[in-house]
Backbone as a ProteinNet text record, in pm:
[ID]
protein_1_A
[PRIMARY]
XXXXXXXXXXXXXXXXXXXXXXXXXXXXXXXXXXXXXXXXXXXXXXXXXXXXXXXXXXXXXXXXXXXXXXXXXXXXXXXXXXXXXXXXXXXXXXXXXXXXXXXXXXXXXXXXXXXXXXXXXXXXXXXXXXXXXXXXXXXXXXXXXXXXXXXXXXXXXXXXXXXXXXXXXXXXXXXXXXXXXXXXXXXXXXXXXXXXXXXXXXXXXXXXXXXXXXXXXXXXXXXX
[TERTIARY]
2960.9	2807	2664.4	2725	2674	2651.3	2763	2817.5	2730.7	2767.7	2717	2572.5	2517.8	2359.2	2330.5	2412.5	2332.7	2339.3	2400.9	2436.6	2349.7	2267.5	2205.8	2084.9	2075.1	2006.8	1925.3	1816.4	1780.4	1660.3	1697.1	1637.3	1533	1435.2	1332.6	1231.2	1216.1	1193.6	1040.9	952.6	769.7	745.4	629.3	563.4	485	463.4	354	393.5	365.1	357.9	274	223.3	101.2	104	-59.4	-104.9	-81.9	-118.6	-60.2	-51.4	51.5	92.3	39.4	-103.9	-239.6	-293	-285.7	-372.8	-494.8	-547.3	-719.1	-782.4	-668.8	-727.6	-642.8	-532.9	-464.2	-555.4	-516.8	-569.8	-567.1	-478.1	-436.8	-354.9	-282.2	-218.3	-138.2	-17.5	58.3	182.7	154.9	274.4	250.5	138.8	70.6	208.4	276.1	360.1	438.7	450.7	532.9	482	311.7	242.2	197.4	215.9	246.5	337.6	465.3	562.8	570.8	460.3	465.4	331.1	237.3	156.5	113.9	-15.6	-39.4	-136.5	-229.4	-402.7	-355.6	-492.6	-511.8	-478.1	-471.1	-475.7	-390	-344.2	-237.2	-230.5	-170.9	-190.4	-39.4	24.2	109.4	161.8	299.1	381.4	294.5	182.3	145.5	9.4	-47	-119.3	-253.2	-229.7	-368.1	-319.7	-469.7	-490.4	-433.2	-359.9	-298	-310.9	-296.9	-307.7	-183.9	-224.3	-96.4	-59.2	-175	-166.8	-273.2	-337.3	-445.4	-390.8	-421.3	-345.6	-512	-648.4	-729.9	-853.7	-991.7	-1126.5	-1210.1	-1342.3	-1465.2	-1551.5	-1645.2	-1740.5	-1949.2	-1971	-2110.9	-2221.6	-2304	-2329.6	-2404.3	-2469.2	-2547.3	-2417	-2294.5	-2211.1	-2224.8	-2273.5	-2263	-2165.6	-2088.7	-1992.6	-1889.9	-1803.4	-1605.9	-1534.5	-1530.4	-1467	-1257.6	-1191.6	-1111.5	-980.6	-877.8	-768.1	-662.3	-606.4	-483.8	-385.8	-261.3	-123.4	-69.8	-68	43.3	167.3	213.1	363.4	402	270.1	275.4	284.3	408.3	421.3	469.2	406.1	382	566.6	566.5	740.9	741.6	649.3	712.8	717.1	714.1	716.4	624.3	464.3	345.1	302.6	182.1	182	37.9	19.9	-94.5	-186.3	-317.9	-445.8	-520.2	-653.2	-780.4	-834.2	-843.5	-872.2	-812.5	-681.8	-647.9	-676.6	-714	-797	-953.1	-1001	-1185.8	-1121.1	-1015.3	-1036.4	-930.8	-899.5	-848.6	-961.4	-1055.5	-1183.5	-1266.4	-1291.2	-1367.6	-1288.3	-1183.8	-1119.1	-1115.1	-1124.3	-1102.6	-1271.8	-1332.6	-1475	-1536.4	-1476.7	-1505.5	-1453.5	-1314	-1231.9	-1235.5	-1244.5	-1229.8	-1368.1	-1485.3	-1657.8	-1631.4	-1640.8	-1645	-1550	-1425.1	-1315.2	-1335.8	-1395.9	-1367.1	-1481.1	-1588.1	-1729	-1726.2	-1637.6	-1621.8	-1526	-1406.6	-1265.1	-1298	-1423.6	-1426.5	-1544.1	-1612.1	-1730.3	-1833.5	-1940.1	-2021.6	-2010.4	-1844	-1826.8	-1912.8	-2015.9	-2103.5	-2078.2	-1987.8	-1930	-1815.8	-1686.8	-1624.4	-1636.8	-1569.3	-1600.5	-1496.2	-1448.3	-1336.2	-1384.7	-1358.9	-1388.2	-1301.8	-1129.6	-1058.2	-944.1	-801.6	-674.3	-623.8	-652.1	-653.8	-778.1	-866	-1024.9	-1088.8	-1133.6	-1193.4	-1341.6	-1444.3	-1541.9	-1615.5	-1576.1	-1652	-1785.3	-1885.7	-2026.8	-2050	-2068.9	-2112.2	-2316.7	-2288.9	-2463.1	-2525.3	-2455.7	-2471.4	-2377.4	-2423.2	-2317.1	-2183.6	-2057.1	-1974.7	-1870.4	-1867.9	-1804.5	-1621.4	-1615.9	-1507.7	-1439.2	-1459.7	-1481.5	-1328.8	-1242.5	-1125.9	-1008.5	-1070.3	-1029.2	-987	-1092.7	-1138.3	-1003	-978.2	-909.7	-769.8	-719.7	-618.5	-594	-725.7	-667.4	-618.8	-557.6	-547.8	-646.3	-749	-812.7	-807.7	-779.3	-815.8	-660.8	-562.1	-463.2	-477	-377.2	-412.4	-360.1	-379.4	-294.9	-259.7	-244.4	-207	-267.9	-402.6	-513.4	-432.8	-351.2	-285.5	-197.1	-113.7	-49.7	-99.6	-223.7	-287.5	-372.4	-417.2	-471.7	-389	-212.5	-203.9	-81.2	-121.9	-12.8	-133.7	-299.1	-393	-414.9	-492.8	-524.6	-459.7	-555	-480.1	-340.3	-400.8	-254.8	-138.4	-128.2	18.7	56.8	-90.8	14.3	34.7	-12.5	83.1	194.3	215.8	344.6	466.3	467.9	514.9	422.1	421.9	313.1	377.2	315.6	341.6	280	325.8	266.6	318.2	298.3	356.3	425.9	418.1	496	660.2	727.8	830.3	946.8	893.4	965.7	883.4	1015.9	936.5	992.4	910.8	908.9	1023.1	1066.4	1234.9	1185.8	1187.4	1160.8	1055	1009.1	949.3	972.8	1058.4	1045	944.8	789.7	723.1	752.4	738.4	780.7	883.8	961.5	1060.2	1132.3	1116.8	1163.7	1134	1066.4	1044.5	1149.1	1182.1	1308.9	1258.3	1265.7	1254	1369.3	1343.5	1459.1	1379.5	1451.9	1388	1329.9	1263.3	1207.6	1260.1	1354.7	1406.4	1345.8	1254.3	1131.3	1016.1	1062.2	914.3	857	715	637.1	736.3	711.2	736.5	891.4	958.8	1111.1	1149.1	1291.8	1378.8	1370.8	1375	1381.3	1541	1596.9	1715.4	1747.2	1714.4	1734.7	1689	1807.1	1782.1	1734.4	1779.5	1711.1	1681	1568.6	1465.7	1458	1485.7	1458.5	1361.7	1257.9	1131.4	1159.4	1213.1	1253.9	1116.2	1078.8	984.9	1033.3	992.4	986.8	930.6	854.9	714.8	775.5	875.5	939.1	965.3	914.9	930.9	1094	1097.4	1270.6	1372.5	1349.4	1418.3	1469.8	1334.5	1339	1432.5	1427.5	1487.6	1652.5	1652.9	1800.4	1886.3	1779.1	1839.7	1879.1	1783.1	1794.8	1939.2	1955.1	2049.9	2209.8	2161.3	2306.8	2313.7	2225.5	2288.7	2212	2141.2	2100.7	1958.6	1869.5	1751.6	1832.8	1726.6	1708.1	1590.1	1486.6	1355.5	1283.3	1227.1	1132.8	988.7	881.2	746.6	632.1	555	474.7	561.3	618.1	689.6	603.4
-1135.5	-1183.2	-1082.1	-1005.5	-914.2	-776.2	-781.9	-649.5	-620.5	-738	-762.5	-727	-805.1	-757.5	-618	-577.3	-454.5	-345.1	-396.3	-258	-387.6	-454	-529.5	-473.2	-446.1	-343.4	-425.2	-446.3	-499.6	-410.1	-431	-324.1	-394	-334.5	-395.9	-316.8	-386.4	-300.8	-334.4	-240.2	-249.5	-180.9	-254.1	-146.4	-17.7	-50	60.8	96.8	235.5	289.8	346.9	335.5	404.8	528	543.5	664.4	777.8	686.5	831.5	688.9	777.5	733.4	704.3	742.3	739.5	600.7	505.2	362.8	375	475.4	501.2	547.3	586	645.9	574.5	501	465.3	355.3	371.2	327.2	138.2	135.8	-83.5	-99.4	33.6	-49.4	-125.3	-194.9	-280	-234.7	-71.9	-28.8	-77.1	-97	-134.3	-189.3	-265.4	-373.8	-258.7	-118.4	-21.5	24.1	9.7	23	-95.4	-214.7	-315.7	-355.8	-273.9	-243.4	-127.8	-63.4	48.5	25.6	-14.8	-55.4	-166.3	-187.3	-324.7	-299.8	-436.8	-439.3	-538.3	-543.5	-624.2	-779.6	-815.8	-941.2	-955.1	-1033.4	-1095	-1230.9	-1270.9	-1388.2	-1399.3	-1603.3	-1593.9	-1638.6	-1699	-1793.2	-1890.9	-1946.2	-2108.1	-2038.7	-1930.4	-1836.9	-1863.3	-1860.6	-1866.8	-1773.1	-1725.4	-1580.4	-1634.3	-1521.2	-1526.2	-1402	-1312	-1162.1	-1099.4	-1013.9	-889.6	-840.1	-734.2	-592	-599.5	-749.3	-755.5	-881.5	-885.7	-1077.8	-1169.9	-1086.5	-1210	-1105.4	-1178.2	-1112.1	-1194	-1179.1	-1252	-1156.1	-1281.4	-1246.1	-1280.9	-1166.9	-1205.2	-1311.3	-1323.2	-1492.9	-1445.1	-1318.8	-1287.5	-1293.2	-1290	-1242.4	-1091.4	-1029.6	-865.9	-761.4	-815.3	-725	-837.9	-757.9	-835.6	-703.3	-785.7	-678.2	-776.8	-676.5	-734.1	-681.9	-760.1	-705.3	-670.7	-553.2	-484.2	-522.3	-559.4	-569.7	-441.5	-456.3	-324.7	-246.3	-297.7	-256.6	-234.1	-164	-142.6	10.4	52.2	214.6	253.3	378.2	430.8	463.8	464.9	515.3	642.7	733.6	830.4	851.1	722.3	695.6	682.6	723.4	702	601.6	543.5	404.1	433.8	287.5	278.2	269.7	270.6	251.1	248.6	205	175.3	281.1	369.9	505.1	527.4	547.8	499.9	388.6	251	198.6	219.3	310.6	341.8	458.8	542.5	621.2	566.3	495.6	437.3	364.8	303.9	259.5	366.2	482	594.8	643.9	689.7	767.7	719.6	532.8	481.9	491.6	478.7	463.6	615	717.8	828.8	911.1	847	888.9	830	720.2	599.7	507.2	544.6	464.6	342.1	351.2	198.5	112.2	165.8	37.4	-6.3	85.5	53.8	-24.9	23.4	-41.4	-166.2	-240.7	-349.9	-390.1	-387.2	-468.7	-460.1	-359.1	-377.8	-381.8	-530.6	-565.3	-630	-502.2	-495	-387.9	-356.7	-266	-160.6	-117.5	-19.2	93.2	68.9	128.1	107.2	141.4	128.1	169.7	125.8	165.7	151	257.4	270.6	174.9	114.9	36.5	117.2	79.5	104.2	101.9	156.7	221.8	35.4	-56.1	-203	-277.1	-207.8	-276.5	-213.8	-252.8	-153	-301.1	-183.8	-329.6	-278.4	-337	-309.3	-378.2	-340.9	-368.1	-356.5	-480.8	-483	-492.4	-470.2	-485.1	-583	-696.3	-782.9	-909.7	-1055.4	-1118.3	-1147.7	-1147.6	-1155.1	-1247.5	-1365.3	-1508.3	-1434.6	-1350.4	-1328.9	-1190.7	-1171.5	-1025.2	-989.3	-1113.8	-1096.5	-1078.3	-1158.8	-1140.5	-1039.4	-935	-818.4	-672.3	-747.3	-655.1	-670.6	-800.1	-787.5	-700.6	-661	-561.6	-428.8	-374.8	-217	-122.3	-132.8	-39.2	-100.9	-207	-267.2	-191.9	-132.8	-96.3	18	-34.7	88.9	260.2	365.1	478	622	689.3	756	866.5	845.3	936.7	1104.9	1119.8	1246.7	1313.6	1225.3	1302	1263.4	1215.1	1254.7	1398.9	1433.5	1528.4	1668	1603.3	1761.3	1789.8	1674.7	1750.9	1770.6	1769.1	1828.4	1721.9	1602	1548.1	1435	1364	1236.9	1352.5	1488.6	1504.1	1521.8	1565	1572.9	1442.5	1325.1	1162.5	1121.2	1131.1	1061.2	1147.3	1284.6	1309.4	1272.6	1224.3	1128.6	1077.6	893.1	839.9	791.4	739.3	667.1	585.5	450.3	342.3	257	103.9	51.9	-70.2	-61.5	-154.2	-173	-320.1	-329	-228.5	-149.1	-55.6	112.9	190.8	366.9	417.5	499.9	607	692.3	677.5	779.9	879.8	835.6	924	912.9	946.6	936.9	1009.4	976.5	1029.6	1004.6	1037.2	1050	983.1	842.9	788.7	755.4	772.1	662.6	594.8	649.1	543.5	576	463.1	505	453.6	526.2	461.8	418.4	310.4	287.2	189.6	192.9	191.1	118.6	15.7	-51.3	23.3	-27.3	6.2	-63.1	0.6	-118.4	-151.2	-57.5	-92.1	-179.5	-209.3	-309.9	-399.9	-380.7	-482.5	-665.2	-658	-817.3	-852.6	-748.4	-767.7	-703.7	-641.2	-550.5	-638.5	-625.2	-679.2	-673.9	-788.9	-790.3	-736.9	-730.6	-660.3	-474.8	-428.2	-272.9	-121.1	-140.6	-80	-111.3	-62.3	-103.2	8.3	-58.1	58.8	41.1	47	32	123.2	83.5	109.4	105.7	208.3	201.9	215.4	66.8	34.4	-32	50.9	5.6	-87.8	-62.3	-202.4	-269.5	-387.6	-522.9	-593.1	-529.8	-574.2	-502.9	-409.5	-334.5	-396.9	-422	-474.8	-612	-702.4	-813.1	-795	-703.6	-685.5	-650.2	-567	-490.5	-607.5	-690.4	-847.6	-915	-908.7	-964.7	-944.5	-831	-722.4	-662.4	-690.3	-686.7	-537.2	-498	-383.5	-375	-492	-534.9	-633	-684.8	-808.2	-868.1	-786	-886.5	-728.6	-822	-803.3	-804	-753.8	-782.2	-722.6	-773.6	-731.1	-708.7	-849.3	-782.3	-811
660.6	616	686.6	804.6	880.3	780.7	752.8	695.5	562.2	508	382.2	369	488.7	470.1	491.7	522	629.5	483.8	409.3	249.6	150.9	171.3	66.6	39.3	-128.1	-205.3	-325.8	-390.7	-491.6	-572.8	-698.7	-817.6	-846.3	-900.9	-948.7	-1068.3	-1172.5	-1285.4	-1314.5	-1337.8	-1350.7	-1450.2	-1475.7	-1629.8	-1605.7	-1468.9	-1437.1	-1300.8	-1211.5	-1134.1	-1064.5	-959.2	-889.4	-945	-996.8	-994.3	-880.5	-787.1	-646	-548.5	-433.8	-330.3	-222.4	-234	-102.8	-146.9	-71	-102.4	-120.6	-53.5	-39.3	-199.6	-249.6	-401.8	-495	-481.1	-594.4	-686.6	-802.7	-961.3	-930.5	-850.9	-854.4	-966.8	-1012	-1128.8	-1116.6	-1176.2	-1161.4	-1059.2	-1044.7	-971.7	-792.5	-818.7	-641.1	-554.8	-624.5	-551	-398.4	-529.4	-384.8	-223	-278.9	-181.7	-74.2	-134.8	-67.5	35	22.1	55.9	169.8	171.4	255.9	356.1	312	422.1	444.8	531.9	583.9	653.7	655.4	698.8	838.8	883.6	980	948.3	857.6	817.7	715.7	635.1	528.2	514.7	433.7	288.1	376.7	410	445	280.9	324.2	200.7	147.8	206.6	158.4	107.2	106.8	81.8	167.5	323.1	418.1	476.9	493.7	605.3	747	803.3	930.5	956.7	1099.3	1178.4	1133.4	1066	1057.2	1213.4	1143.6	1265.2	1371.1	1352.1	1456.4	1528.6	1623.3	1696.8	1649.7	1665.3	1620	1634.8	1624.1	1593.3	1687.8	1708.5	1708.4	1650	1656.9	1583.1	1619.7	1599	1643.3	1623.3	1651.5	1610.2	1489.9	1469.7	1318.7	1213.8	1241.1	1161.2	1108.9	1171.7	1135.7	1224.5	1312.1	1387.5	1399.7	1353.6	1368.1	1448.9	1593.2	1678.6	1692.2	1681.7	1628.8	1759.1	1818.6	1929	1825	1837.8	1755.2	1853.3	1784.8	1818	1929.5	1988.3	2114.4	2038.5	1966.9	1919.8	1757	1699.2	1569.3	1582.8	1497.4	1490.9	1366.5	1319.3	1205.8	1160.3	1021	976.7	1047.4	1111.7	1149.9	1308.1	1351.8	1504.1	1571	1504.3	1631.6	1604.4	1723.4	1747.4	1667	1639.4	1537.3	1673.2	1665.2	1748.1	1645.9	1749.7	1668	1624.5	1649	1592	1428.1	1432.1	1283.4	1224.7	1250.2	1197.7	1138	1231	1132	1080.4	1089.9	1034	880.3	877.4	754.3	668.5	699.2	632.2	626.5	702.9	667.3	530.2	546.1	439.6	294.9	280.3	182.8	105.4	199	174.6	105.4	137.8	115.3	21.3	-21.4	-112.4	-250.1	-201.4	-324.1	-304.8	-329.5	-291.9	-362.2	-486.6	-573.8	-532	-550.8	-518.4	-382.3	-274.7	-132.2	-68.8	-132.3	-109.7	-187	-327.5	-355.7	-248.9	-220.4	-178.3	-24.8	2.2	207.9	181.1	117.1	73.5	210.9	209	341.6	452.9	436.3	575.6	567.3	689.6	696.2	819.9	907.6	1015.9	1057.3	1116.8	1227.4	1348.1	1468.2	1588.5	1697	1755.7	1822.6	1982.9	2029.4	2156.4	2194.8	2240.6	2301.1	2173.5	2239.7	2193.1	2083.7	2144.2	2088.9	2052.5	2047.2	2007.4	1894.3	1798	1693.3	1653.7	1612.2	1565.1	1499.8	1320.5	1198.7	1204.4	1160.6	1155.8	1020.5	955.5	841.2	785.6	633.4	608.2	596.3	582.4	544.6	582.2	591.7	625.4	465.6	489.7	437.4	510.8	449.4	528.6	474.4	328.2	312.9	369	433.6	495.7	568.1	596.2	673.2	525.6	368.1	268.1	203.3	245	160.1	309.7	406	455.1	452.3	348.7	315.5	143.8	109.4	13.5	4.4	-91.3	-63.1	3.8	-27.2	34.2	197.8	277.4	386.7	497.5	467.3	457.8	560.9	651.7	795.4	732.7	733.1	714.9	860.9	852.4	993.2	1013.1	1084.1	1110.6	1116.5	1251.8	1278.1	1177.7	1123.7	977.7	867.2	856.1	722.1	761.5	852.2	862.5	883.3	938.7	919.2	786.7	701.7	587.1	464.6	519.2	451.2	381	409.5	351.5	215.9	110.6	44.4	-75.4	-106.8	-179.1	-136.9	76.2	115.4	127.8	206.4	176.7	127.5	-50.4	-147.2	-157.6	-171.4	-153	-67.2	79.1	105.4	226.5	158.4	215	344.3	480.4	584.3	644.4	605.6	662.8	789.5	787.6	857.5	831.2	712	611.6	679.3	598.2	642	543.1	452.4	381.2	398.6	450	430.1	304.3	253.8	121.2	150	47.6	44.4	-87.8	-143.8	-268.8	-411.5	-491.5	-596.3	-705.6	-820.4	-941.6	-1055.7	-1076.3	-1154.9	-1303.9	-1315.8	-1469.1	-1447.9	-1343.9	-1376.5	-1237.8	-1132.6	-1046.2	-867.9	-796.7	-623.3	-562.1	-452.7	-339.2	-222.4	-174.7	-23.4	67.8	207.9	283.1	389.9	395.7	556.9	615.6	698.6	802.9	929.3	992.2	1113.4	1217.7	1210.3	1367	1350.3	1211.7	1158.5	1249.9	1331.7	1391.8	1383.9	1274.6	1249.5	1194.3	1221.4	1234.1	1065.2	1124.9	1032.4	893.6	772.6	665.9	597.6	570.4	526.5	454.3	282.3	226.1	267.6	261.8	310.8	242.6	83.6	18.5	-121.9	-202.8	-283.8	-390.6	-440.9	-609.8	-705.1	-724.8	-821.3	-953.1	-1039.9	-1223	-1269	-1317.4	-1410.9	-1566	-1623.2	-1732.9	-1782.3	-1945.5	-1971.1	-2077.6	-2124	-2274.9	-2210.6	-2267.3	-2241.5	-2274.1	-2388.5	-2411.9	-2306.6	-2302.5	-2197.9	-2094	-2028.8	-1913.4	-1871.8	-1977.5	-2015	-2038.3	-2101	-2109.2	-2017.1	-1933	-1799.6	-1690.1	-1713.7	-1601.1	-1646.1	-1822.8	-1828.7	-1839.5	-1807.6	-1784.6	-1656.5	-1528.6	-1405	-1357.9	-1452.8	-1400.2	-1321.4	-1319.5	-1257.7	-1190.1	-1122.4	-987.7	-1037.5	-1057.7	-1067.6	-1190.1	-1261.5	-1335.5	-1285.8	-1288.4	-1262.5	-1356.9	-1389.5	-1481.6	-1609.5	-1645	-1781.2	-1911.5
[MASK]
++++++++++++++++++++++++++++++++++++++++++++++++++++++++++++++++++++++++++++++++++++++++++++++++++++++++++++++++++++++++++++++++++++++++++++++++++++++++++++++++++++++++++++++++++++++++++++++++++++++++++++++++++++++++++++++++

């Protein structure tokens, strides 16, 4: 059984793909599923739809509701082996707001500034009270990217060519218009995923998608 799980793979077919593999500037197409596998934010929704901590352990809110201080997990690593710190969190928020201001302003509703307190504590200052701020951190603009790697590869274009996140799956390759290949992150902070290999095939024709399901060429069709 263990050997079988080690070889476990799944093939998705999707009608669209991300315009860009950098989550801060992606167009939110149907292909965003691939980015959700690569990246995580500080909070997430569980299987029952409840908000639960992801890469944060918890938070405190000031009496006026404008300052949110997060305590980060100390065991989160990017796919390239670098440890996630508060500096990455603030950099991710600032980059999203700078690179995609329309989407980021909407999805990070109220976020005015981020501040590094220390490696495992970060403060978000809001421009107005936003009871849904935690929900916003679950959105794509709330995911965390690797500051050092982003700067090393020259910004958004280099990051999109080989994205590095903290999610359950690592990027392997992308053939635009054809497929995206991912592999399990064995060092994932929430535990290594049981399915080790994922292929996301880009098939826009609905009839072809369902024929692939019937033939076994696809295991799951999304946005058919």
